[in-house]
C-alpha positions as CSV (number, residue, x, y, z in Angstrom):
1,X,43.5,11.1,-33.3
2,X,41.8,8.5,-31.1
3,X,42.9,7.5,-27.6
4,X,43.8,4.1,-26.4
5,X,40.5,2.5,-25.3
6,X,42.2,0.5,-22.5
7,X,43.8,3.7,-21.1
8,X,40.5,5.6,-21.4
9,X,38.7,2.8,-19.5
10,X,41.4,2.8,-16.8
11,X,41.2,6.6,-16.4
12,X,37.4,6.5,-16.1
13,X,37.4,3.7,-13.5
14,X,35.8,4.8,-10.2
15,X,35.6,3.2,-6.8
16,X,33.6,4.1,-3.8
17,X,35.4,4.2,-0.5
18,X,33.7,4.6,2.9
19,X,34.8,5.0,6.5
20,X,31.9,4.0,8.7
21,X,32.2,4.8,12.4
22,X,29.6,4.9,15.2
23,X,28.9,8.7,14.8
24,X,29.8,9.6,11.2
25,X,30.3,8.0,7.8
26,X,32.7,9.5,5.3
27,X,32.4,8.5,1.6
28,X,34.4,9.4,-1.5
29,X,34.8,8.5,-5.1
30,X,38.3,7.8,-6.3
31,X,39.7,7.2,-9.8
32,X,42.1,4.5,-10.9
33,X,45.1,6.6,-9.9
34,X,43.7,6.9,-6.3
35,X,42.7,10.6,-6.7
36,X,39.7,11.6,-4.6
37,X,37.1,13.1,-7.0
38,X,34.3,13.7,-4.6
39,X,33.7,13.3,-0.9
40,X,31.1,13.9,1.8
41,X,30.4,13.2,5.5
42,X,27.1,12.1,7.0
43,X,25.8,12.0,10.5
44,X,24.8,8.4,11.2
45,X,21.9,9.6,13.5
46,X,20.2,10.9,10.3
47,X,20.0,7.4,8.7
48,X,18.4,4.1,9.8
49,X,21.3,2.1,8.3
50,X,24.2,2.1,5.8
51,X,21.8,1.7,2.9
52,X,20.4,5.1,3.7
53,X,23.8,6.8,3.8
54,X,24.7,5.1,0.6
55,X,21.5,6.4,-1.1
56,X,22.1,9.9,0.2
57,X,25.6,9.9,-1.2
58,X,25.0,8.2,-4.6
59,X,21.4,9.4,-5.2
60,X,22.2,13.0,-6.4
61,X,25.2,12.0,-8.4
62,X,24.8,10.9,-12.0
63,X,27.4,8.0,-12.1
64,X,28.1,5.1,-14.3
65,X,28.3,1.7,-12.4
66,X,31.2,1.7,-10.0
67,X,34.1,-0.6,-10.5
68,X,34.9,-1.3,-6.9
69,X,33.9,-0.6,-3.3
70,X,35.9,-0.6,-0.1
71,X,34.3,0.0,3.3
72,X,36.1,0.4,6.6
73,X,33.8,-0.6,9.5
74,X,34.3,0.2,13.2
75,X,33.4,-3.3,14.3
76,X,33.9,-7.0,13.7
77,X,34.2,-8.3,10.2
78,X,33.6,-12.0,9.3
79,X,33.6,-13.6,5.8
80,X,30.8,-11.8,3.9
81,X,29.5,-9.8,6.8
82,X,30.3,-6.9,9.1
83,X,28.6,-4.9,11.9
84,X,29.2,-1.8,13.8
85,X,30.0,-2.1,17.5
86,X,28.3,1.0,18.7
87,X,25.3,1.1,16.3
88,X,22.9,-1.6,15.2
89,X,24.1,-1.5,11.6
90,X,24.9,-4.7,9.6
91,X,26.7,-4.9,6.3
92,X,26.0,-7.5,3.6
93,X,28.0,-7.2,0.4
94,X,25.2,-8.6,-1.8
95,X,22.8,-5.9,-0.6
96,X,25.5,-3.2,-1.0
97,X,26.3,-4.3,-4.5
98,X,22.6,-4.0,-5.5
């Protein structure tokens, strides 16, 4: 018996969610149902920028391409950009997607 390919694809969908504050960043992988599959917390002082935290989280995990990403940032957000208020970190969706 074979499964429904659409249902299989939906069940395997993964998104990265992140909560980036001035002190810590929390990241998690969630499935299509919203179930957290993996999570970690990082001290921002240990990284020069968000790209370093992202690499520390994703690097050791053998993952297929992610389907979505949602990042909460403790600072101002403008179309296509964000920055932290208490840390000199900037967020560019093009760089993050790469």
